[in-house]
C-alpha positions as CSV (number, residue, x, y, z in Angstrom):
1,X,19.1,10.8,23.7
2,X,15.8,10.0,25.3
3,X,15.0,6.3,25.4
4,X,11.8,6.3,27.4
5,X,9.2,4.5,25.2
6,X,6.1,6.4,24.3
7,X,3.8,6.3,21.4
8,X,2.8,9.7,20.3
9,X,2.4,8.8,16.6
10,X,-0.3,10.1,14.4
11,X,-1.9,8.8,11.3
12,X,-0.9,11.1,8.5
13,X,-3.8,10.0,6.4
14,X,-6.1,11.0,9.3
15,X,-4.8,14.4,10.2
16,X,-7.6,15.8,8.1
17,X,-10.5,13.4,8.0
18,X,-8.8,10.3,7.1
19,X,-5.3,11.3,6.6
20,X,4.4,-1.5,9.3
21,X,12.0,-8.0,10.8
22,X,13.5,-7.4,7.5
23,X,13.8,-9.8,4.6
24,X,16.8,-12.0,5.2
25,X,19.5,-10.3,3.3
26,X,21.2,-13.5,2.5
27,X,18.2,-14.8,0.6
28,X,19.0,-14.0,-3.1
29,X,16.9,-15.2,-6.0
30,X,18.3,-14.7,-9.4
31,X,15.1,-14.1,-11.4
32,X,16.7,-15.2,-14.7
33,X,17.4,-18.6,-13.3
34,X,13.7,-19.2,-12.7
35,X,12.1,-20.2,-16.0
36,X,8.4,-19.8,-16.8
37,X,8.2,-23.6,-17.0
38,X,9.2,-24.0,-13.3
39,X,6.3,-23.9,-10.9
40,X,7.6,-22.3,-7.6
41,X,5.7,-23.3,-4.6
42,X,6.1,-22.5,-0.9
43,X,7.0,-26.1,-0.2
44,X,9.8,-26.0,-2.9
45,X,11.1,-22.7,-1.8
46,X,10.5,-22.3,2.0
47,X,11.0,-18.8,3.4
48,X,10.3,-17.6,6.9
49,X,7.7,-14.8,6.5
50,X,9.3,-11.4,6.8
51,X,7.5,-8.1,7.3
52,X,7.1,-5.7,4.5
53,X,6.1,-2.0,4.6
54,X,6.2,-0.6,1.1
55,X,4.7,2.1,-1.1
56,X,4.2,1.8,-4.9
57,X,1.8,1.6,-7.7
58,X,-0.8,-1.2,-7.7
59,X,-2.1,-2.7,-11.0
60,X,-3.9,-5.8,-12.2
61,X,-2.6,-8.6,-14.4
62,X,-4.6,-11.6,-15.6
63,X,-2.9,-15.0,-15.8
64,X,-4.6,-16.1,-19.0
65,X,-6.5,-14.9,-22.1
66,X,-9.8,-16.2,-20.8
67,X,-9.9,-13.8,-17.8
68,X,-8.9,-10.9,-20.1
69,X,-11.8,-11.7,-22.4
70,X,-14.2,-12.0,-19.4
71,X,-13.1,-8.6,-18.2
72,X,-13.7,-7.1,-21.7
73,X,-17.2,-8.6,-21.8
74,X,-17.9,-7.1,-18.3
75,X,-16.8,-3.7,-19.5
76,X,-19.1,-3.9,-22.5
77,X,-22.1,-5.0,-20.3
78,X,-21.4,-2.2,-17.8
79,X,-21.2,0.4,-20.6
80,X,-24.7,-0.6,-21.6
81,X,-26.1,-0.7,-18.0
82,X,-24.5,2.5,-16.8
83,X,-25.0,4.3,-20.1
84,X,-21.4,5.5,-20.0
85,X,-18.2,4.2,-21.5
86,X,-16.3,1.7,-19.3
87,X,-12.9,0.6,-20.6
88,X,-11.6,-3.0,-20.0
89,X,-8.8,-1.6,-17.9
90,X,-11.2,0.3,-15.6
91,X,-10.7,-2.5,-13.1
92,X,-11.9,-0.6,-10.0
93,X,-15.2,0.3,-11.7
94,X,-15.7,-3.3,-13.0
95,X,-14.6,-5.2,-9.8
96,X,-16.5,-2.8,-7.6
97,X,-19.8,-2.7,-9.5
98,X,-22.8,-3.5,-7.4
99,X,-25.9,-4.6,-9.4
100,X,-28.2,-3.9,-6.4
101,X,-27.6,-0.2,-6.7
102,X,-29.8,0.0,-9.9
103,X,-32.9,-1.3,-8.1
104,X,-34.5,-1.4,-4.7
105,X,-34.3,-5.2,-4.6
106,X,-31.6,-6.7,-2.4
107,X,-29.9,-9.8,-3.7
108,X,-29.5,-12.7,-1.4
109,X,-26.0,-13.6,-2.7
110,X,-23.0,-11.4,-2.8
111,X,-22.2,-12.7,-6.3
112,X,-25.6,-11.4,-7.3
113,X,-24.8,-7.8,-6.1
114,X,-21.2,-7.9,-7.4
115,X,-21.4,-9.9,-10.6
116,X,-17.8,-9.2,-11.6
117,X,-16.2,-9.8,-8.2
118,X,-14.8,-13.1,-9.4
119,X,-12.5,-11.3,-11.7
120,X,-10.9,-9.5,-8.8
121,X,-10.6,-12.8,-6.9
122,X,-8.7,-14.3,-9.9
123,X,-6.5,-11.3,-10.7
124,X,-2.9,-10.9,-10.0
125,X,-2.2,-7.8,-8.0
126,X,1.2,-6.4,-8.9
127,X,3.0,-3.6,-6.9
128,X,5.7,-1.7,-8.8
129,X,8.3,0.4,-7.0
130,X,10.2,3.0,-8.9
131,X,8.6,1.8,-12.2
132,X,9.8,-1.8,-11.5
133,X,7.6,-4.8,-10.8
134,X,8.5,-5.7,-7.2
135,X,5.8,-7.8,-5.5
136,X,2.8,-9.9,-6.2
137,X,0.3,-8.8,-3.5
138,X,-2.1,-11.3,-2.1
139,X,-5.0,-10.0,0.0
140,X,-5.3,-11.6,3.4
141,X,-9.1,-11.4,3.4
142,X,-12.0,-9.8,1.7
143,X,-11.2,-6.6,3.7
144,X,-7.9,-6.1,1.9
145,X,-9.4,-7.1,-1.5
146,X,-12.0,-4.4,-1.0
147,X,-9.2,-1.9,-0.2
148,X,-7.5,-2.8,-3.4
149,X,-10.6,-2.3,-5.4
150,X,-11.4,1.0,-3.7
151,X,-7.9,2.2,-4.4
152,X,-8.2,1.5,-8.1
153,X,-11.7,3.2,-8.2
154,X,-10.3,6.4,-6.6
155,X,-7.4,6.5,-9.0
156,X,-9.8,6.1,-11.9
157,X,-12.1,8.8,-10.6
158,X,-9.4,11.4,-9.8
159,X,-6.7,10.4,-12.3
160,X,-4.1,10.9,-9.5
161,X,-0.7,9.7,-10.5
162,X,0.8,10.8,-7.2
163,X,-1.4,8.4,-5.2
164,X,0.7,5.7,-3.6
165,X,-0.6,2.3,-2.5
166,X,1.0,1.5,0.9
167,X,1.2,-2.2,1.7
168,X,1.8,-3.7,5.1
169,X,2.2,-7.5,5.0
170,X,4.5,-10.5,5.0
171,X,6.7,-11.9,2.2
172,X,6.5,-15.7,2.2
173,X,7.8,-17.0,-1.0
174,X,7.7,-16.4,-4.8
175,X,5.1,-16.7,-7.5
176,X,4.5,-16.1,-11.2
177,X,3.6,-12.5,-11.7
178,X,1.0,-13.4,-14.4
179,X,2.3,-11.0,-17.0
180,X,3.4,-12.0,-20.5
181,X,7.0,-12.4,-19.5
182,X,5.9,-14.8,-16.7
183,X,8.6,-13.4,-14.4
184,X,8.9,-14.6,-10.8
185,X,8.3,-12.1,-8.1
186,X,8.3,-12.2,-4.2
187,X,4.8,-12.9,-2.9
188,X,3.4,-10.6,-0.1
189,X,0.3,-11.4,1.9
190,X,-1.2,-8.0,2.6
191,X,-2.5,-7.5,6.1
192,X,-3.4,-3.8,5.6
193,X,-3.4,-1.3,2.8
194,X,-4.0,2.4,2.7
195,X,-3.4,5.2,0.1
196,X,-1.0,8.1,0.4
197,X,-1.2,11.1,-1.9
198,X,2.4,12.1,-2.3
199,X,1.6,15.4,-4.0
200,X,3.4,18.1,-2.1
201,X,0.5,20.5,-2.0
202,X,-2.0,17.8,-1.1
203,X,0.2,16.8,1.9
204,X,0.6,20.4,2.9
205,X,-3.1,21.0,2.9
206,X,-3.7,18.1,5.2
207,X,-0.9,19.1,7.6
208,X,-2.0,22.7,7.6
209,X,-5.5,21.6,8.5
210,X,-4.1,19.7,11.4
211,X,-2.2,22.8,12.7
212,X,1.2,21.7,11.5
213,X,3.3,24.5,9.9
214,X,5.1,23.3,6.8
215,X,6.0,24.1,3.2
216,X,5.8,22.2,-0.1
217,X,9.6,22.2,-0.3
218,X,10.0,20.8,3.2
219,X,7.6,18.0,2.3
220,X,9.4,17.3,-1.1
221,X,12.8,17.2,0.6
222,X,11.7,14.8,3.2
223,X,10.0,12.4,0.8
224,X,13.0,12.5,-1.5
225,X,15.6,11.8,1.3
226,X,13.4,9.2,3.0
227,X,13.4,7.5,-0.4
228,X,9.9,6.2,0.1
229,X,9.2,6.0,-3.7
230,X,12.2,3.8,-4.4
231,X,12.8,1.4,-1.5
232,X,11.3,-2.1,-1.3
233,X,10.3,-1.8,2.3
234,X,11.9,-5.1,3.4
235,X,14.7,-3.9,5.7
236,X,14.4,-2.5,9.2
237,X,15.6,0.9,8.2
238,X,13.3,1.1,5.2
239,X,10.3,0.1,7.2
240,X,11.2,2.6,9.9
241,X,11.5,5.5,7.4
242,X,8.3,4.5,5.5
243,X,6.4,4.4,8.8
244,X,7.5,7.9,9.7
245,X,6.7,9.2,6.3
246,X,3.2,7.9,6.3
247,X,2.2,7.8,9.9
248,X,4.1,10.5,11.8
249,X,3.3,14.0,10.4
250,X,5.5,15.8,13.0
251,X,8.6,15.2,10.9
252,X,7.2,17.5,8.2
253,X,6.9,20.6,10.5
254,X,9.1,23.6,9.8
255,X,11.5,24.4,12.6
256,X,12.7,27.9,13.2
257,X,14.9,29.4,15.9
258,X,15.5,32.9,17.0
259,X,19.2,33.8,17.1
260,X,20.6,36.2,19.7
261,X,22.9,38.8,18.3
262,X,25.0,40.6,20.8
263,X,26.3,44.1,20.1
264,X,28.1,46.7,22.2
265,X,24.8,48.6,22.7
266,X,22.1,46.0,23.1
267,X,21.0,42.4,22.5
268,X,18.5,42.0,19.7
269,X,16.8,39.1,18.0
270,X,17.3,38.6,14.3
271,X,14.7,37.3,12.0
272,X,14.0,33.6,12.3
273,X,16.4,31.2,10.7
274,X,15.0,28.3,8.7
275,X,16.5,24.8,8.8
276,X,17.2,23.0,5.6
277,X,17.2,19.2,5.5
278,X,20.7,17.9,4.4
279,X,20.5,14.2,4.8
280,X,18.8,11.4,6.7
281,X,20.7,8.5,8.5
282,X,19.5,5.4,10.2
283,X,21.0,3.2,12.8
284,X,20.0,0.3,15.0
285,X,19.5,1.5,18.6
286,X,20.0,-0.2,21.9
287,X,16.9,-2.1,22.8
288,X,15.4,-4.6,25.2
289,X,15.3,-8.3,24.2
290,X,12.7,-9.2,21.6
291,X,12.7,-5.6,20.3
292,X,14.4,-4.0,17.3
293,X,14.6,-0.2,17.4
294,X,15.7,2.0,14.6
295,X,16.9,5.6,15.1
296,X,16.0,7.8,12.1
297,X,18.2,10.9,12.3
298,X,17.4,14.1,10.4
299,X,20.4,16.4,9.8
300,X,19.6,20.1,9.2
301,X,21.6,23.2,8.4
302,X,20.4,26.7,9.3
303,X,20.0,29.2,6.5
304,X,21.8,32.2,7.9
305,X,24.4,31.0,10.4
306,X,25.2,27.7,8.6
307,X,25.1,25.9,11.9
308,X,24.1,22.2,11.7
309,X,21.6,20.6,14.0
310,X,20.1,17.1,14.1
311,X,16.9,15.5,15.3
312,X,15.9,11.9,15.6
313,X,12.9,9.7,16.2
314,X,13.0,6.0,17.2
315,X,10.8,3.4,15.6
316,X,10.1,-0.1,17.0
317,X,10.1,-2.5,14.0
318,X,10.0,-5.7,15.9
319,X,6.5,-6.7,14.7
320,X,4.6,-6.5,11.5
321,X,3.2,-3.1,12.4
322,X,6.0,-0.6,13.4
323,X,5.2,2.0,16.0
324,X,6.8,5.2,17.4
325,X,9.1,4.3,20.3
326,X,10.2,7.9,21.0
327,X,9.2,11.1,19.3
328,X,11.3,13.6,17.4
329,X,14.0,15.0,19.8
330,X,17.3,16.8,19.6
331,X,20.1,14.5,18.5
332,X,23.7,15.0,19.8
333,X,26.3,12.7,18.3
334,X,28.5,10.8,20.8
335,X,31.6,12.5,19.5
336,X,30.4,15.9,20.4
């Protein structure tokens, strides 16, 4: 196995035009023990920030009825101004509305140009993973807030249920989720967010445009075995797998090999054999001090001969933003 560090990673969201230390495992919070009458603050429940790299569905919750009514009023006003129906749950449209676009006059205050921005600033941003509320996401700055709003706007425009919100940030405590059940969820401060269209065909089109030979089945198998739609992105192995899924398109490439067949008369080449992904393993690799490396191992089986082969890539997950330590290479188990 090669261990020479090199970063040959690509951004999967930019292969066409614009194609992240784990949560302490001994920190367990029983949600049912935290009642809605208990205010949980960072001071009361200290927790060393731990990196998160997770994909899920992003939605908005308002903490009280007043904000809900404010949003309903904004939807009614926008429906009149834009001469088209705007629903109260069209949060991307409402939060991102810019009044200055209707005239040539430039407003001198941002609140003037974005009159409903205060709703976004007071909203609770909930990320659900595998249909379960998992984190309350807090934008680190106005940049991340804009990314949240744009994500919602795109989903409203294209009605894409396969579009995942990928969050890179730090968990640093727990907070009220803002929904009616007033459940307590881990709080994550988002340092970067991007979207990933997990539709097999959409991924295939982007990869094909970047010169990577793949199939919809290969993409589907990888996303399923990497478990990107179910994991919480708070362990070293999960962060490593999610990084490869979203930032390293080489793992999706179809690998074929010509097989020599010897006969008494001559040596010929059979048709190419395709490799089918059987499983994915992870392990902590040897690393230098201050670094945590994770090997992600892809086990394949060839369609005709049945022979099994493995490849691996190593991801450095020492910091908030993971990176590729060594690219996809042949993997030979120590016992062989």
